[in-house]
VOSE-701534 format. One record per residue (C-alpha): residue number from 1; x, y, z; residue in one letter. Coordinates in nm, 4 decimals, always signed. Each point is the difference from the previous one (the first is absolute). Example, Ala and Ser with C-alpha at 12.3 -4.5 7.8 and 13.67 -1.06 7.14 Angstrom:
# VOSE-701534
(1, (+1.2300, -0.4500, +0.7800), 'a')
(2, (+0.1370, +0.3440, -0.0660), 's')
//
This chain:
# VOSE-701534
(1, (+12.9205, +9.2416, +10.5154), 'm')
(2, (-0.1797, -0.0954, +0.3202), 'i')
(3, (-0.3524, -0.1271, -0.0704), 'd')
(4, (-0.1122, -0.0381, +0.3602), 't')
(5, (+0.0051, +0.2164, +0.3095), 'v')
(6, (-0.0340, -0.0849, +0.3658), 'y')
(7, (-0.2756, +0.2065, +0.1620), 'm')
(8, (-0.1544, -0.0452, +0.3442), 's')
(9, (+0.1179, -0.3582, +0.0337), 'g')
(10, (-0.1207, -0.1038, -0.3467), 'e')
(11, (+0.1696, -0.0452, -0.3343), 'v')
(12, (-0.1802, +0.1956, -0.2683), 'q')
(13, (+0.0712, +0.0352, -0.3696), 's')
(14, (+0.1424, +0.3389, -0.0891), 'l')
(15, (-0.2818, +0.0514, -0.2485), 'r')
(16, (-0.2599, -0.0549, +0.2748), 'e')
(17, (+0.1923, +0.2296, +0.2333), 'r')
(18, (+0.0049, +0.2745, -0.2629), 'l')
(19, (-0.3757, -0.0352, -0.0521), 'i')
(20, (-0.0579, +0.0126, +0.3773), 'd')
(21, (+0.2128, +0.3147, +0.0204), 'c')
(22, (-0.2003, +0.1463, -0.2879), 'g')
(23, (-0.3200, -0.0680, +0.1925), 'r')
(24, (+0.1427, +0.1606, +0.3141), 'e')
(25, (+0.0966, +0.3114, -0.1947), 'l')
(26, (-0.3410, +0.0028, -0.1673), 'l')
(27, (-0.1730, -0.0101, +0.3390), 'd')
(28, (+0.2213, +0.2757, +0.1377), 'e')
(29, (+0.0101, +0.2449, -0.2885), 'g')
(30, (-0.2312, -0.1058, -0.2800), 'g')
(31, (+0.0812, -0.1009, -0.3550), 'i')
(32, (+0.2536, +0.2795, -0.0504), 'd')
(33, (+0.2127, -0.1373, +0.2868), 'a')
(34, (+0.0579, -0.3333, -0.1766), 'v')
(35, (+0.3117, +0.0257, -0.2140), 'g')
(36, (+0.2731, -0.2459, -0.0874), 'l')
(37, (+0.2633, +0.1873, +0.2027), 'r')
(38, (-0.2327, +0.0489, +0.2968), 'a')
(39, (-0.0827, -0.3711, +0.0023), 'v')
(40, (+0.3706, -0.0889, -0.0219), 'a')
(41, (+0.0757, +0.2318, +0.2929), 'r')
(42, (-0.2819, -0.1486, +0.2067), 'r')
(43, (+0.1136, -0.3555, -0.0785), 'a')
(44, (+0.3617, +0.0841, +0.0783), 'g')
(45, (+0.1348, -0.0987, -0.3420), 'v')
(46, (+0.1876, +0.1866, -0.2722), 's')
(47, (-0.2049, +0.2450, -0.2029), 'h')
(48, (+0.0404, -0.2195, -0.3096), 'g')
(49, (-0.1182, -0.3237, +0.1652), 'a')
(50, (-0.3744, +0.0502, -0.0661), 'p')
(51, (+0.0610, +0.0281, -0.3758), 'r')
(52, (+0.0846, -0.3694, -0.0117), 'r')
(53, (-0.3650, -0.0754, +0.0810), 'y')
(54, (-0.1719, +0.3218, -0.1083), 'f')
(55, (+0.1591, +0.1566, -0.3069), 'p')
(56, (-0.2297, +0.3032, +0.0231), 't')
(57, (-0.1857, +0.1966, +0.2627), 'h')
(58, (-0.3278, -0.1212, -0.1535), 'k')
(59, (+0.1114, -0.3614, +0.0397), 'a')
(60, (+0.0616, +0.0604, +0.3707), 'l')
(61, (-0.3389, +0.1664, +0.0448), 'l')
(62, (-0.1697, -0.2850, -0.1900), 'a')
(63, (+0.1697, -0.2588, +0.2238), 'a')
(64, (-0.1246, +0.1867, +0.3075), 'v')
(65, (-0.3510, +0.0099, -0.1529), 'a')
(66, (+0.0178, -0.3730, -0.0800), 'a')
(67, (+0.0866, -0.0706, +0.3643), 's')
(68, (-0.3161, +0.1903, +0.0942), 'g')
(69, (-0.2125, -0.2095, -0.2353), 'f')
(70, (+0.1516, -0.3182, +0.1445), 'a')
(71, (-0.0722, +0.1117, +0.3560), 'e')
(72, (-0.3550, +0.1088, -0.0832), 'l')
(73, (-0.0660, -0.3255, -0.1810), 's')
(74, (+0.1218, -0.2071, +0.2937), 'e')
(75, (-0.2002, +0.2122, +0.2427), 'd')
(76, (-0.3236, -0.0448, -0.1971), 'l')
(77, (+0.0492, -0.3738, -0.0386), 'r')
(78, (+0.0735, -0.0508, +0.3686), 's')
(79, (-0.3037, +0.2105, +0.0946), 'a')
(80, (-0.2315, -0.2364, -0.1837), 't')
(81, (+0.1755, -0.3340, +0.0518), 'a')
(82, (-0.2132, -0.1238, +0.2893), 's')
(83, (-0.3297, +0.1656, -0.0994), 'e')
(84, (-0.2570, -0.2128, -0.1821), 't')
(85, (-0.2808, +0.2514, -0.0600), 'd')
(86, (+0.0662, +0.1569, -0.3444), 'p')
(87, (-0.1525, +0.3400, +0.0811), 'v')
(88, (+0.1945, +0.0199, +0.3261), 'e')
(89, (+0.3162, -0.0859, -0.1935), 'r')
(90, (-0.0704, +0.2986, -0.2256), 'l')
(91, (-0.0613, +0.2243, +0.3017), 'r')
(92, (+0.3271, -0.1055, +0.1593), 'q')
(93, (+0.1839, +0.0533, -0.3282), 't')
(94, (-0.1452, +0.3507, -0.0352), 'a')
(95, (+0.0830, +0.0818, +0.3612), 'h')
(96, (+0.3605, -0.1214, -0.0362), 'r')
(97, (+0.0417, +0.1842, -0.3301), 'y')
(98, (-0.1045, +0.3288, +0.1586), 'l')
(99, (+0.2092, -0.0709, +0.3106), 'a')
(100, (+0.3073, -0.0694, -0.2138), 'f')
(101, (-0.0451, +0.3288, -0.1870), 'a')
(102, (-0.0432, +0.1832, +0.3295), 'd')
(103, (+0.3002, -0.1633, +0.1687), 't')
(104, (+0.2320, +0.0255, -0.3019), 'h')
(105, (-0.1127, +0.3311, -0.1485), 'r')
(106, (+0.3072, +0.0877, -0.2053), 't')
(107, (+0.0603, -0.3594, -0.1110), 'l')
(108, (-0.3635, -0.0278, -0.1099), 'y')
(109, (+0.0341, +0.3237, -0.1950), 'e')
(110, (+0.3180, -0.1251, -0.1705), 'l')
(111, (-0.1598, -0.3335, -0.0926), 'm')
(112, (-0.2494, +0.1803, -0.2218), 'f')
(113, (+0.2252, +0.2751, -0.1385), 'r')
(114, (+0.0315, -0.1457, -0.3473), 'h')
(115, (+0.1276, +0.3354, -0.1262), 'd')
(116, (+0.3099, -0.0485, +0.2184), 'l')
(117, (+0.0413, -0.3714, -0.0572), 'l')
(118, (-0.0554, -0.0155, -0.3768), 'e')
(119, (+0.3181, -0.1007, -0.1776), 'g')
(120, (+0.1487, -0.1548, +0.3139), 's')
(121, (+0.0622, -0.3323, -0.1705), 'g')
(122, (-0.2172, -0.1677, +0.2637), 'q')
(123, (-0.3304, -0.1611, -0.0878), 'd')
(124, (-0.2149, +0.0999, +0.2961), 'l')
(125, (-0.2981, -0.1737, -0.1616), 'r')
(126, (+0.1527, -0.3278, +0.1167), 'q')
(127, (-0.0785, +0.1241, +0.3517), 'h')
(128, (-0.3217, +0.1947, -0.0500), 's')
(129, (-0.1792, -0.2385, -0.2400), 'a')
(130, (-0.0011, -0.2989, +0.2410), 'p')
(131, (-0.1238, +0.2310, +0.2751), 'l')
(132, (-0.2932, +0.1080, -0.2158), 'f')
(133, (-0.0656, -0.3635, -0.1018), 'a')
(134, (-0.0187, -0.0854, +0.3708), 'f')
(135, (-0.2710, +0.2656, +0.0493), 'v')
(136, (-0.1888, -0.1234, -0.3086), 'v')
(137, (+0.0006, -0.3528, +0.1468), 'a')
(138, (-0.1330, +0.1303, +0.3326), 'l')
(139, (-0.2772, +0.1902, -0.1787), 'v')
(140, (-0.0897, -0.3101, -0.2040), 'a')
(141, (-0.0146, -0.2084, +0.3187), 'd')
(142, (-0.2379, +0.2610, +0.1439), 'a')
(143, (-0.2413, -0.0714, -0.2879), 'g')
(144, (+0.0468, +0.2947, -0.2348), 'a')
(145, (-0.1195, -0.0748, -0.3539), 'a')
(146, (+0.2736, +0.2167, -0.1555), 'e')
(147, (+0.2930, -0.0363, +0.2408), 'p')
(148, (+0.2477, +0.1929, -0.2190), 'd')
(149, (-0.2301, +0.3016, -0.0197), 'v')
(150, (-0.0950, -0.0098, +0.3678), 'v')
(151, (+0.3619, -0.0437, +0.1096), 'a')
(152, (+0.1104, +0.2943, -0.2148), 'l')
(153, (-0.2811, +0.2207, +0.1326), 'n')
(154, (+0.0734, -0.0985, +0.3573), 'l')
(155, (+0.3757, +0.0463, -0.0383), 'w')
(156, (-0.0339, +0.3434, -0.1612), 't')
(157, (-0.2259, +0.1133, +0.2833), 'h')
(158, (+0.2367, -0.1339, +0.2650), 'l')
(159, (+0.2994, +0.1483, -0.1780), 'h')
(160, (-0.1735, +0.3378, -0.0102), 'g')
(161, (-0.0752, -0.0162, +0.3715), 'v')
(162, (+0.3557, -0.1110, +0.0772), 'a')
(163, (+0.1469, +0.2803, -0.2111), 't')
(164, (-0.2227, +0.2621, +0.1616), 'l')
(165, (+0.0920, -0.1332, +0.3435), 'r')
(166, (+0.3745, -0.0005, -0.0689), 't')
(167, (-0.0297, +0.3627, -0.1102), 'a')
(168, (-0.2136, +0.0656, +0.3099), 'r')
(169, (-0.2679, +0.1519, -0.2249), 's')
(170, (-0.2922, -0.2187, +0.1007), 'i')
(171, (+0.0126, +0.1144, +0.3636), 'd')
(172, (-0.0350, +0.3619, -0.1110), 'v')
(173, (-0.3185, -0.0850, -0.1871), 'i')
(174, (-0.1762, -0.2468, +0.2329), 'v')
(175, (+0.1793, +0.0344, +0.3338), 'g')
(176, (+0.0226, -0.3276, +0.1903), 'd')
(177, (-0.0026, -0.2619, -0.2756), 'f')
(178, (-0.0606, -0.3684, +0.0770), 'd')
(179, (+0.1816, -0.1726, -0.2848), 'a')
(180, (-0.1034, -0.3517, +0.1064), 'g')
(181, (-0.3695, +0.0839, +0.0002), 's')
(182, (+0.0305, +0.1804, -0.3311), 'y')
(183, (+0.1836, -0.2944, -0.1576), 'a')
(184, (-0.2720, -0.2417, +0.1206), 'a')
(185, (-0.2662, +0.2237, -0.1565), 'q')
(186, (+0.1953, +0.0123, -0.3273), 'l')
(187, (+0.0245, -0.3783, -0.0125), 'i')
(188, (-0.3709, -0.0417, +0.0643), 'e')
(189, (-0.0850, +0.2622, -0.2614), 'l')
(190, (+0.2208, -0.1511, -0.2700), 'h')
(191, (-0.1035, -0.3595, +0.0681), 'l')
(192, (-0.3688, +0.0963, -0.0077), 'r')
(193, (+0.0393, +0.2068, -0.3182), 'a')
(194, (+0.1672, -0.2817, -0.1957), 'r')
(195, (-0.1169, -0.3100, +0.1872), 'g')
//
């Protein structure tokens, strides 16, 4: 079986190509559009080819979700790489987190749909746990006395905002919503409360 494909002048593993096709279908039609046969069709391979890498539909969805965690992780790390001020690093992380959720609405939704991904055979904690540890380290650098607690509080608030924004619910309630300003206020509030 062919393990690589030639796409747009680059050699790509078939597994990566199938995940990319899954993400394209996700963007176009939501979670219900991502199926093993649909991904095979999009990738231009036989309908059985995806099963070599993803024995079940859940395994395919989990691989797509894992690619989202990897991209988000890289995005957050690059956003803070050149910044030295710990509070500004937190602000940039919060801003990028919300921007990622806004830009990749259906992917973001899938990443946290544990009801769909449970039993996939993939351990998504290997992707989400280091991401949370990164936020805990940023919060600790910013001087919080209980960085685990502050990071969890901050993340749950940001996740709530991101989820409301992806569903377009927050705009109905507050109209023009400045996510960056709100995130900065959240950071200040949580650092002050537990500092």
